[in-house]
N, C-alpha and C positions, 0 to 999 in steps of 0.2 A: 738835659740833652742825652741822647743815646749814643754810645760808642759801639761800633760794630767791627768785627775782625775781618769781614769779607764784603767788599764792594767791587763787583766785577768791572764795571766801566772805569771807575777811577783807578782801580788796581792796575789795569792794563796800561793806563796813561802813566802811572808812576813807574812801572817797569821799564817803559820806553825812555824815561829820564834817569834811569839808574838811581832812583831815590829809595829811601828806606822809610818804612812806616812801622812804628812800634805796635805790635799786636796786643790788644787788650781784651779782657773779658767783657761780656755784655753787662753793663751796670747802669741803673737809672740814677744819675748824679743828683737830681733834684730830690728824689725820695730819700736817698742816703743822707744828703746834706740836712734835710728837714728832720730826719729821725735821730741822727747822731751828732751833728755838728751845729745844731741850733739850740740856743737857750730856750728852755721850755717856759720861761716866765715872760721875757720880753720879745721872744721870737727873733732875736738877732743872731747872726752867725758869730761863732766864737772867733777871736783873733788874739794877738799878743798884746793888746793894749787895754782899752777900757772894758772890753768884753772877754777878758781872760777867763778861761774855765777854771772854777775852783771846786775841789772835791770835798763834800761835807761828810761828817762822821756817819751819817745815815746812808752813805754811798751814792747820793744824788749829786749831779753836777749842775751848778748854777754860775752864771757869769758874775764877775767882780762888781759890775755896775749894779746889778739887781741886789746882790747881797748887801752892798753899802747902803742902798736906799732902804732895804728892809730893816737892817740893824738900826738905822737912824730913826725910823718910824716907830719901832717897838721899844718904847722907853719905860714901860712898866717893869720889865725884868732887866735891870742893868747888867750888862755883861753877857747877855744871851739873846737869842731870837729863835723863831720857829722856821723850820724848813718850809719853803713855799709849796713843796710838792707833797710831802708826807706829814707835815705839821709837827715833826719831832723837834724837841727843844735842843738848840745848838749853842754850845758855850763859845764865846768869842775869845780867841787866844790873846796873849799880852800885846802882841804887835798889831792888834785890831784885825779887821776883816782881811786886809791884804796879806796877813800872816797865815791865812788858811792855806793848806797844801794845794798845789795845782793838780788838775786832773790829767795825769800823765797819759792815760789811754786816749783821751780826746785830743791831746796835743799830738800824740803819735799819729792818730787818724788824720789830723789836719796836715801834718807833714807828708803823710802817704798820699793824700788826695792832691796836694800841691804838686808832688812829683809826678803822679799819674797824669794830671792835666798838662804838665809841661812836656811829658814824654809823648803825648798823643799828637802834639804838633809836629807834622812831618817836616824834615829838614833835607836840604840838598846834600848828596854824598860828596860833591866836589867842593861845596862851600858850607862847612859846618857852622851852625848858628844862623844860617839863612833859611827862613821859612819858604817852603814851596808855594807857588801860586797856581790858580786854576783859571783857564780862559774858557768862559761859557760859550763864546762865539766859535772857537775852534774845537772845543771839547777835549782839551789836553792839559796836562800838568807840566809846569816848567819852572825854572829858576831864572829870575831876571838878571842875575849876575853871570849866567853862562853866556858865552859869546855866540854860540850857534843857535839856530832856530829863529822863527819870526818874532819871538817875544824877548828881544834883547832890551837894552836901555832906550832904544828908539821908541818914542811915543807912538801909539796906534789907537784905532777907534774900537778895539775889542773890549768886551766886558770881562774884567779881570777881578777875581776875588781871592782872598787867602784860601789855601787848600783846606785848612781846618774848617773854615766856614762852609766851603763846598761839601766837605765830608758831613758836616752837621745837616746841611740842607738835604743832601742825597739820602742820609740816614732817615731823616724825618719823612721824606717822600717814600722811601722804601717801606718804612713801617706803616705809613698811612695806606699805601696800596696793599700791603700785606693784610692789614686789618680789613680793608674793603673786600679783598679777595676772600678772606676767611668768613666775613659776614655773608657774602653772597653764596659761598659754598655751604655755610650753615643753613641759609634760607633754602638753598637747593636740596640739601639733605632732608630738611623738614618737609619740603614739598613732595619729594619722592617717598619719604616714610608715610606721609599722609595718604599718598596715592596707594601705597601698599596696604594701609589700613582699610581704605575704601575698597580695594580689590578683595581683601579678605571678607569684608561685609557683603560685597556683591556675590562672591563665591558661595557664602553661606545662604544668601537669599536665593541664589540659583538652585542650590541643593534643596532648599525648602520648597521652592516652586515645583521642582521635578517630583519630589516625594508627594507633594499635595496632588499634583495632576495624575500621577500614576495611582495614587490611592483612590482617586475618583474613578479611574479606569478599572481598577481591581473591584471596586464596589459595583460598577456597571457589569463586569464579567460575572461577579458572584450573583448579582441579581438575575442575569440571564441564565446562569447555571441553575439557580434555584427554580426559575420558571420552567425550564426544560424538565427538571426532575419532578416538579409538581405535575406537569402535564403527563409525563410518563406514568407516574404513580396513579393519577386520576384515570387514565386510560386502562391501566391494569386493574384497578379497583372495579371499574364498570364491567369489564369483561369477566372478572372473577365473580361478581355478583350474579350475573346472568347464568354462568355455568353452575354456580352453587345452587341457584334456584332450580335449574334443570335436574341436578343431582337429587334434590329433595323430592321432586316430582317422580323421578324414577324409583327412589326408595319407597315412596308411598304406594306406587303402582305394584311394586314387587310385594309389598306387605299385603296388599289386597288379593293378589293372585295366590299367595301362599295361604291366605285365609280361605280362599275358595277351594283349594285342594285338600284342606284338612278334612278328614273323615270320609273321603271318597271310598276308601277301601272297605269301610264298614257299611257303606251305603248299598242297599239291595234294591232300592226303588229305581227302576229304569228311567222313569219319567224325570225324577229329580236329577239323576246323573246327566241326562240329556239336556236339561235346562241349564245346568252349570257349564256343560261343555259349550253350549251356545253363548253363554255370557263370557266365557274365556275367549271364544272366537272373536267377540266384539272388542275385547281388551287387546287382542293381538294388533289391531290397527293403531290403538293408542301407543302400544309399546314400540311399534315401528316408527311412529312420529317422534318418540323420545329417543330413538336410537342415534339420531344425528345431532351432534352438539349445536345448540343454537348460536353459539359465539365461538370464534376461532382464537387460537393462542398467539396470533401474530402481533408482535409489539417490537418496534425497532425505532431507533433514532437516526434520522437521515441528515447528514451535513453536506451532502453533495447535490441537493436539489436546486441550489443556486450558487452564485460565485461570492457569497457573503464572506466565506472564509478567506478566499483569495484577496478580496477587497479589504478585509480587516488586516490581513498580513501586510498588504501594500500600504494601507493607511498607517499602521504601526511603524513601518519602515520610514515613513515620511513625517511621523508625528514629532513635533517639537524640533527645535534647532538651537544651537548654541551660537549666539551672535557675539562677535567682538568688533572692535573698531580700531582703525589705524589713524584716526583723526588726531592731529596735533594742534591743540587750541592756540598755541603761541604763534602759529603761522596762518590761522584762519582770518579771513578779511570780512569787513562789513562795508556795505555800500548803500548810500541813500538812493533809492530808485525813483522817488517822486518828489515834487516840490512840497514844501511845508506850508500849508495854507489852513487857516481856521475852518473847521467843518469838513475838510477833505481828509481822506485816508492817507496816512503817511506809511510808506513801505520801505523797510530796510531789508536788504538781502544779505544773508550769511553764506559765504562760500567756504566749504571745508576742504582742507588738504591734509596730506599725511606728513610724516616727519621729513620727507625728502622734498616737500613742496608740490607733490603731484596731486592734481584734483581728484577728489573721491567721487565715485559714481553711485553710491548707495547712501541711504539715510539711516534713520533709527537711532542717531546719537541723542543722548539726553541734553537737549538744548533748553536753557532757561533764559528769559529776558525780563528786564524790569525797566520801565520808562518813567521819567518824571518831566513835568512841565513847570518850570520855575520852582523846582524842588518839591512840588506836590505830586503824589502818585498819579500816573496816567495808565489806565488799563491797556494792555497790549496782548496780542495773540501770536503764537508761534505755529507756523504751518510747515510740516515736513513734506518737501516735494519729492522725496525718495530718489534723488539724483545727486546727492551731495550738497544740495542747495536748500536753504530754509528762508521763509518769509516771515518777518516780524512786522505786524500791522498794528496801527493805533490811529485814533482820530482825536486830535486836539480841538477843543472848542473855544480856545482863546489864544491870543498871541503870547509869545514868550520864548524862553530858552528851553529847548527840548534836549533831554539826555537819555541815551539808550545804553544800558549795560547788558552784555550778552555773555553767558557762561556756557562752556561745554565741559562736561565732567567736573562741574563746579570750579572750573578754571577760566580766567578771562581770555577772550580771543584778542588778537593783536590790536584791532582798532577800537576796542572797548575801553572807555565809554565813547560813543559816537555823539557828537553835539551838533545841533543845528538850530536855526532860528525860525520860529513859526510866524508867518506874515498874516496880516489881517485881510488881505485881498489877493485875488488871483488875476494874473496877467494872461492875456490871450496867447495861446500857442501859435495861432495863425490868424492873420487878417487878410481876407481875400476880397478883391474888387475895389472899384472906385466909381465916382459919378461919371456917367456917360452912356453911350449907346453901343459900344463895341462888345466883342465877345467876352472880355473880362471886365466889363463895366456894368453898372446897375443904376437904376433910377427908381427910388422908392421901393426897395424890397420889403414886401409886407407879410409874406408867409413862406414857410418851408415845408417840404414833405420828402420822404425817402421811401424807395422801394428796395428792400433787401434782396429780393429775387433778381431784379434787374441790375442791382448795385448802382443805382442812380439817385442823385439828389435833384429835387425840383425846386427852383426859386421863382416865386411869383414876382416878376419884375413889373410892377404896376405902372410905373412911369413910362415904360416902353411898351406896355400892352402885350406882354409875352411871358412865356415860361422858359427860364434858362435851365438846361439840363447839364449836370456836372457828374463826373465820375466820383463815387463816394469814397474813394481811397486817395486819389491824387488830386482831386478838385480840378481836373483838366476839363475844359469846355468840350461838350459833345455836340449839342445842337440847340436851336430855339424852336419852341412850339408856339405857333401863331394860329389864332382861330377867331372867328367873329364874336364868339362869346367872351373873349378876353379884351375886346376893344373898349375904348372910352376911358382908359386909365382909371377904371373904377372897380376892378377886381380886388378883393381884400382877403379871401380865404382860399386855401388849396389843400387837397388830400390826394394820396396815391390810391389807385384802384388796380384791379387785376390787369387791365389792358392799357391804362394810361393814367390820367389825372382828372380830377373834378375840381372846378373852381366856381366861386359865387361872385356875381356882379351886383353890387348894391344899387347901381343906377338903373339897370335894366330889370332888376329883381328876378334874375334867372340863375339856375344852377346848370352848368354845362360840363359834360364829361367828354373828353377828347382823348384820342390815342396819341402815341409818340409822333406820328406823322402830322398831327394837327387836324385830323378828320373828326367830325362830331359823331360821338357814339350815342348820346341822348341829351335832351334838353328838358329840364323840369321847370315849369312855371306854375305859379299859384297866386290867386288873388289875395291869399292870406299873408303872403310875404310883403313886408314893408321895407325893411332895411337889412337884408341878410349880409352878415360880415364874416362868419366863420363856418367851416364845413369840416366834418370828419366822416370817414368811410369805414365800413366793415367789409373787407375784401371778399370774405367767403359768402356772405348773404347779400351783398350789393346794397345793403341798407345805408342810408345817409342820415346824418344829423346836421341841421343847419341852425346856427344861432342868429336870431333876428333882434338887433338892438332897437329897432323901431317898435316891434310888438312886445319887446322885453320877454321873449320866450325862446325855446328851442323846439324846432319842428323835427320829427323823425319820419323819414320817408322809407317806404318799403322798397323791395327790389324792382317794382314796377313804376316807381315814382309817385306813389300815392301817399298822402299824409296818413300815418297810422296813429300818431298821438302828438300832443303838445306837452312840453315839460315846464312846469312852474309858470304858467302863462301870466304875464304882467308883473311878476315879482322879481325878475332878474335885473341885475345892473348891467353895465356895459361889459359884454363878454369879450375877453381877450384870449381865451383858449378853450378848445373843445376836443374831446376824445370819445371814441365809441368802440365798444367791444360787444360780443354776443350777449353778455349779461349786464353790462354797466354802461351808463352814460355819465361822463364827467365834464362839468362845466366850471370854468374859472372866470369870475367877474371881480368882486372884491374878496372872494373866498373861493376855495375849491369845494364844489358841491358834488356829491356822489349820489347818483340815482340808480335804481335797478332797471331792468329792461321794460318794466311796466310804468316807469316814470315816478315811482315812489322815492321820496328823499330818504337816503340812508344815513348820511352824515355830512357835516360841514367841517372843513379843515382849514387851518392856517389863514384866519381872517385878517385882512389888512385894515388898520384903523381908518375910520371914515374920513374921506378927503385927503388921505395920505399917500395914495398910490393904487396900484392894481397889478394884474397879471398880463403878460405879453406873450403867452404861448405855453402849452403843456404837451407832454408826450408820455407814453406808457412804456414800461419796461418790465418784462416777466423774468423773475430771478428764481433761484432755488428757495429763497425765503419768502416768495409771494410776489404780488404785483406792486410795483413802485410807480409813483407819479412824479415825473421830473418837470419842474415849473420854472419859468422865468418871471421874476417878481421884482417890482420896484417900490420902495418905500422912501418917501421924501427925496426922490431923485437919486437914490442909491440902488442900482440894479444888483440882483443876486440870482443865483441858481440854487433852488432847494429841492430836496428829494423827500417825498412823503410816502408813508405806508398807506396803501389803498384799503387794507384790512387792519383789524386789531385796533390799537390805540390811535393810529393815524398820526403819530408824532413825526417830527422832522428827523430823519436818519442821516442826512448829509446836507451840506450847504456851504456856499462860499459867496462872498461879496466880490463884485467886479469893479472896484473903485479905481484901479490903475488902468489907464488907457480905456476907460469904461465906455460902453456903447451909449450913444446919446438917447436912443429909444428902441428898446427891444420889441419887435413886432411879430416874431415867429421863432419856433424852436423845433429842431428835430434831432434824433439821437443817432450816433454813429458807433461802430465797434470800439472796444477798449475803453468804455466809459467816457466817451467824448460827446459833447453837445455842440451843435452848430446853431448860432444865433443870427437872426436877421436884424441888422441895425438900420431901421428905417431912416433915421435922420442922418446917419453916417454913410449911407449908400454902400454898405459893405457887409460881409459875413465875418463872424468871429467864432473861432474854435476854442472851446474851454473843456477842462476836465470837470466832471460833476460828481465824482465819487471819491 
């Protein structure tokens, strides 16, 4: 036990009771007792009886009990035994082992410790010899024999313990908390020191980056400097060459003239002099031509012909920046933004704040994330939204426990690790409609279409021979489209066009385009149609693709309603989905088949095992990563939404099963903003909204 000279709470209580407490030095009684007051052989505490401490000639102290046992066991050397500590031979005195001298030092220590333990027990100043008590309920020190106060001899329900025990408890609590505090302060110091070391490393890296970047700039400036000097030198060399050549010509002409003049004074033949004079007259013209320099001496370097110098100065003023951050990782929060479903993207948002809890408005922090699924690594991506928010995305492909750990500046954020459970199925976010004929009721919804421009959803309500028009954001009912081409409860396919919708009627074998008011825009009939079930439209070209399950083919009609080609005639299965673009025709029967605009088969994707199911609708989505095909598929009665790549490997990039509150029969699909898919449940007479990414 630890004895302490200062306990504030208990000290105040004692002062109020006029009690005295002997002040002692801090000492660990257990350690002292084990080191000095315990026999090193039997580990028993020395006392005045059986374990009396005896001092051996070798200066070691051993209790009487151990020495008697050792002397009795060592019979070889009569009258002596060996010290159990240093093995020195000890001679037994005449009176036997009890006659060995006592260890006076150990006995004095025993007496001292006994006095110290007695003196530490606080006593009442009014009643000597009476130990003070401590009431844990009232948090006060008292003497039971004092008449005043609530703790007299009258029994009470308070928790009362001897004050010495309370001292021991509070001392232990104090020391425990002090050790905890010291441990946390040590950890805090190490964290701050580690951050200082990282700061020094970051400062060194920043210096290196600045030096490296400006070295590149200096190299670029030196390169331009050398280019300009080379250009000036080349221009001067060219001019110098021309002028030097002209000087040579002048010198040559001068030499010729001087040669002509030599000997003229001695010449007496008039005809010869006249001939030379004529020749010199001809040379005067050549001399006049050489009198003007053929090249000029102008050579200058111009830096004012454009604003490059100013732009360079401005660019240098804006070149580089020193970024710091006030983000405090211990207050940053994580939030799960999406449901956790197999095959769908899981999004975790990180919101960064500063030391005062204020949200940050800029990004750039070094955020690292690591995710696991049932303790196995799960790839994840961190996206900086540059507004103080970060998105951590991952896509689990199996059910299990997901764990996301996020660090900022290599320190954990407040909610890290974030744990969640990945489910095997996706529940609908919304179920709309019920069986009936009203505005919000359906009867056999067999197909869906959407026009983003008009922000409308079109539901082919075959049982009611109409098209229901809904708002694509609120699903509020807008109107019903009714037309003679929709009659007979036999329309099975619908697509949005520039002016309205187009629907196919398998019973009448017609394709009818109507506007929002229900007026017929055009009707397409053909003797080659047997059982048309699906239709897709290219809004820009007005081309149509019609899947015919009777003819086992897909007919492509041009903008005038004429058949321009047949796709895979007689080889297709029962078509459940159809899509058309300017370049591609995509058909879904028991697989997703991709054809080019000429009808050539490019690839077959995601084949359903024979007799195990098929597709109930497809739609196309153009993303920054290319064209995606979103499909509603059912295998062995288990419906699912899958997303395929139209290009490349064509693998499944997303998908989820719809096994909870599942649709009974998916007959159509259309895409909505924010990665939502709306499914038509033919057997359930309703629409179901799901996330597909």
